[in-house]
C-alpha positions as CSV (number, residue, x, y, z in Angstrom):
1,M,128.7,-126.1,176.4
2,T,127.2,-123.2,174.4
3,V,126.0,-121.0,177.3
4,G,123.1,-118.5,176.5
5,T,122.7,-115.0,177.5
6,V,120.9,-113.5,180.3
7,W,119.1,-110.1,179.4
8,F,118.1,-107.9,182.4
9,V,115.3,-106.2,180.8
10,G,113.5,-103.3,181.7
11,A,110.0,-103.6,181.8
12,G,109.1,-100.3,182.4
13,P,107.1,-98.9,184.9
14,G,103.7,-100.3,184.3
15,D,102.1,-100.0,180.8
16,P,103.0,-102.9,179.0
17,E,103.6,-100.5,176.1
18,L,106.1,-98.5,177.7
19,I,108.7,-101.4,177.2
20,T,111.4,-100.6,175.0
21,V,111.4,-101.7,171.2
22,K,114.5,-103.7,172.2
23,G,112.8,-105.1,175.0
24,R,110.0,-106.6,173.4
25,S,112.0,-108.0,170.5
26,L,113.9,-110.1,173.3
27,I,110.7,-111.0,175.0
28,E,109.7,-112.4,171.6
29,R,112.6,-114.5,171.1
30,A,112.9,-115.7,174.7
31,G,113.4,-119.4,175.8
32,A,112.9,-118.3,179.3
33,I,111.4,-115.4,181.3
34,L,112.1,-114.5,185.0
35,F,109.9,-111.5,186.2
36,A,109.2,-109.7,189.0
37,G,105.6,-110.4,190.0
38,S,105.1,-108.2,192.8
39,L,106.0,-105.2,190.7
40,V,106.0,-106.0,187.1
41,N,103.1,-106.3,185.1
42,E,102.6,-109.6,184.0
43,A,101.1,-108.8,180.8
44,V,104.5,-107.8,179.7
45,T,105.1,-111.3,178.9
46,R,102.3,-111.5,176.2
47,W,105.0,-111.5,173.5
48,A,106.8,-114.3,174.6
49,P,106.6,-117.4,172.3
50,P,104.9,-120.5,172.7
51,G,106.5,-122.8,174.9
52,S,108.7,-120.2,176.8
53,T,109.5,-121.0,180.3
54,I,108.0,-118.2,182.9
55,A,108.5,-118.2,186.3
56,D,107.7,-115.2,188.9
57,S,110.4,-114.5,191.1
58,K,108.2,-113.1,193.8
59,D,109.0,-115.8,196.4
60,M,112.4,-116.6,195.2
61,T,115.7,-115.9,197.2
62,L,118.8,-114.2,195.2
63,E,120.2,-117.8,195.3
64,Q,117.3,-119.2,193.8
65,M,117.0,-116.6,191.3
66,A,120.7,-116.9,189.9
67,A,120.3,-120.8,190.4
68,W,117.0,-120.1,187.8
69,L,118.7,-118.1,185.6
70,I,121.9,-120.2,185.0
71,A,120.1,-123.4,184.5
72,Q,118.2,-121.9,182.1
73,A,121.1,-120.2,179.9
74,Q,122.3,-123.7,180.1
75,Q,119.1,-124.7,177.7
76,H,118.3,-121.2,175.9
77,A,120.2,-118.7,174.0
78,V,118.1,-115.5,175.3
79,V,117.0,-115.7,179.2
80,I,115.4,-112.7,180.3
81,R,115.0,-111.2,183.6
82,L,112.4,-108.8,183.6
83,Q,112.7,-105.8,185.9
84,T,110.3,-102.8,187.0
85,G,111.4,-99.8,185.5
86,D,115.0,-99.5,185.0
87,P,117.7,-102.3,186.0
88,A,120.2,-99.6,187.0
89,L,117.6,-98.1,189.9
90,Y,117.1,-100.2,192.9
91,G,117.3,-103.1,191.1
92,A,119.4,-105.3,192.8
93,L,121.4,-105.6,189.4
94,I,124.7,-106.1,190.8
95,E,123.9,-108.5,193.2
96,V,122.3,-111.2,190.6
97,V,124.9,-110.5,188.0
98,Q,127.8,-111.2,190.3
99,P,127.1,-115.3,190.6
100,L,126.1,-115.3,186.7
101,D,129.9,-113.7,186.3
102,A,131.3,-116.6,188.4
103,A,129.5,-119.3,186.3
104,G,130.4,-118.3,183.2
105,V,127.0,-116.8,181.9
106,P,127.1,-113.9,179.5
107,V,124.9,-111.0,180.9
108,R,123.4,-107.6,179.2
109,V,121.2,-104.9,180.1
110,V,118.7,-103.1,178.3
111,P,117.6,-99.9,180.1
112,G,113.9,-98.8,180.6
113,V,111.2,-96.2,181.3
114,S,111.7,-95.4,185.3
115,S,108.8,-94.7,187.3
116,A,109.9,-91.6,188.3
117,M,109.7,-90.4,184.7
118,A,106.5,-92.2,184.4
119,S,105.4,-90.0,187.4
120,A,106.2,-86.9,186.0
121,A,104.9,-87.3,182.6
122,A,101.4,-88.7,184.6
123,A,101.0,-85.7,186.5
124,V,102.4,-83.4,183.4
125,E,105.0,-81.7,185.4
126,S,109.0,-80.9,184.4
127,F,111.7,-82.2,186.7
128,T,114.1,-79.1,185.3
129,L,112.8,-75.6,184.8
130,P,115.4,-72.6,183.8
131,E,116.5,-70.6,187.0
132,V,114.3,-72.8,189.0
133,T,116.2,-76.1,189.2
134,Q,118.5,-77.8,187.0
135,S,119.1,-81.1,189.0
136,V,117.5,-83.9,190.0
137,I,118.3,-86.4,192.8
138,F,117.1,-89.9,192.8
139,T,117.2,-91.3,196.3
140,R,115.2,-93.1,199.0
141,V,114.1,-92.5,202.8
142,E,116.2,-95.1,205.4
143,G,114.6,-97.7,206.6
144,R,115.6,-101.7,207.0
145,T,118.3,-100.6,204.0
146,P,120.5,-98.0,205.9
147,M,121.7,-94.9,203.9
148,P,125.4,-94.3,203.3
149,E,126.8,-91.3,205.3
150,G,126.2,-88.2,203.4
151,E,123.3,-89.3,201.7
152,S,120.5,-88.7,204.5
153,L,117.3,-87.0,202.6
154,A,117.6,-83.9,205.1
155,E,121.5,-83.8,203.4
156,L,120.3,-84.0,200.1
157,A,117.0,-81.9,200.4
158,R,119.3,-79.1,201.4
159,H,119.8,-78.5,197.4
160,H,116.5,-77.5,197.0
161,C,116.1,-79.3,194.1
162,T,114.0,-81.9,192.4
163,L,113.6,-85.1,194.6
164,C,112.2,-88.2,193.2
165,I,112.3,-90.3,196.4
166,F,111.6,-94.0,195.6
167,L,110.5,-96.8,197.9
168,S,109.4,-94.7,200.8
169,I,105.5,-94.2,200.7
170,T,105.1,-96.1,203.9
171,L,108.0,-94.0,205.1
172,L,106.1,-90.3,204.5
173,H,106.9,-89.3,208.1
174,K,110.5,-89.5,207.8
175,V,110.0,-87.9,204.3
176,Q,108.3,-84.9,206.3
177,E,110.4,-84.7,209.1
178,Q,113.5,-84.5,206.9
179,L,112.4,-82.1,204.3
180,R,111.6,-79.6,207.2
181,A,114.8,-80.2,208.6
182,A,116.5,-79.0,205.1
183,G,114.5,-75.9,205.3
184,W,111.5,-76.8,203.4
185,A,108.2,-74.8,204.1
186,D,104.9,-76.8,205.2
187,D,103.2,-75.1,201.8
188,A,106.1,-76.7,199.6
189,P,103.8,-78.6,196.8
190,M,104.5,-82.3,196.6
191,L,103.1,-85.1,194.3
192,V,102.8,-88.9,194.7
193,V,101.9,-91.2,191.9
194,H,100.7,-94.5,192.5
195,K,101.2,-97.1,189.8
196,A,102.5,-94.8,187.5
197,S,101.4,-95.6,183.8
198,W,99.4,-99.0,185.3
199,P,96.0,-98.7,182.8
200,G,93.0,-98.3,185.1
201,E,95.2,-98.2,188.5
202,E,97.3,-95.0,188.2
203,L,96.4,-92.6,190.8
204,I,97.7,-89.1,190.9
205,I,97.8,-87.5,194.6
206,R,98.5,-83.7,195.2
207,G,99.4,-82.0,198.7
208,T,101.7,-80.0,200.5
209,L,104.5,-81.3,202.6
210,A,102.0,-80.8,205.6
211,D,99.3,-82.8,204.1
212,I,100.9,-85.1,201.7
213,R,100.9,-87.9,204.3
214,Q,97.1,-87.2,205.3
215,R,96.3,-87.5,201.8
216,C,97.6,-90.7,200.9
217,R,96.4,-92.3,203.7
218,D,92.7,-91.2,202.7
219,A,93.4,-92.8,199.4
220,K,94.7,-95.9,200.9
221,V,98.7,-95.7,199.0
222,V,100.7,-98.0,200.9
223,S,102.4,-99.5,198.0
224,Q,104.2,-99.0,194.5
225,A,104.1,-95.1,194.8
226,M,106.4,-92.4,193.6
227,V,106.9,-89.5,195.8
228,I,108.4,-86.1,194.2
229,A,109.2,-83.0,196.0
230,S,110.6,-80.1,193.6
231,P,110.4,-76.2,193.5
232,N,108.9,-77.1,189.7
233,L,105.4,-78.6,190.9
234,G,102.8,-76.6,189.6
235,A,104.6,-74.7,187.0
236,R,102.2,-75.4,184.3
237,H,99.7,-72.9,185.9
238,W,102.4,-70.1,186.5
239,P,101.6,-66.8,185.1
240,T,105.3,-66.3,184.1
241,L,108.3,-68.6,183.7
242,A,111.8,-67.8,182.6
243,K,112.3,-69.5,179.3
244,S,114.5,-71.9,177.7
245,K,117.4,-69.9,175.9
246,L,117.9,-72.4,173.5
247,Y,114.2,-71.8,171.8
248,D,114.6,-67.6,172.5
249,A,114.6,-65.7,169.4
250,S,117.4,-63.8,170.7
251,F,119.6,-66.6,171.5
252,T,122.0,-67.7,168.8
253,H,123.7,-71.7,168.6
254,R,124.9,-73.7,165.7
255,F,121.4,-74.5,164.1
256,R,119.8,-71.1,164.1
257,K,120.8,-67.6,164.2
258,A,119.2,-65.3,166.5
259,S,116.5,-63.0,164.6
260,V,116.1,-60.3,167.3
261,P,118.4,-58.6,169.8
262,A,118.9,-59.7,172.9
263,T,117.9,-57.7,176.0
264,P,120.2,-56.2,178.4
265,T,119.9,-58.8,180.9
266,E,120.5,-61.6,178.1
267,T,123.9,-59.9,177.0
268,S,125.2,-59.1,180.9
């Protein structure tokens, strides 16, 4: 018996138009689609062909999801598991793939736009800035799911780089405690984006480490929110910035020769 392929497709952060071209092309050919209705905008399924079987997984267990995908792969050439953001980030990808592997069902993955990226875009912020921070950490606060040893937010935050904190909007008190333990000041800027990119539902909340929890409470934001802490926040309004060398007139690279002499600090 010929078995179809199960595609794990990143649906993006919410805006249906942020799905990749490849993801949309697969949806247009799908015989069956299983989407995470609690997180994925159902509008993403609007490109499915007539007669396609579409199911919502929000009430399913892991075993039920795997069984549904296996059964559909026995009937259709293209079966899609639509996941919020990117399947590789907090998507239980491997947990679902293992039973498919055991059943001999081919698996492929299509990446998607993460809510972290969509949140930065919504707020017109950059995760990295020259001479400020060049590193980004994707993490979460320990809740019912424990964190591995060495990965507490306090330990990671000691790097004082950009932190994209997933699945933690209801644990902002812990975020505050652990950032303070890592030496972040109360006036450190914070950003929370609720339903980044969702048409008509996106909400941007700015504050500081001291007041971001109360600001989110006042806005009644308790789910589907990205928390970002970064020394770069607000750089759009800084009077001076260290500029990227790539576009500096005194910087030579293989596509362009320097057109002005480098300053002493640039050559030292």
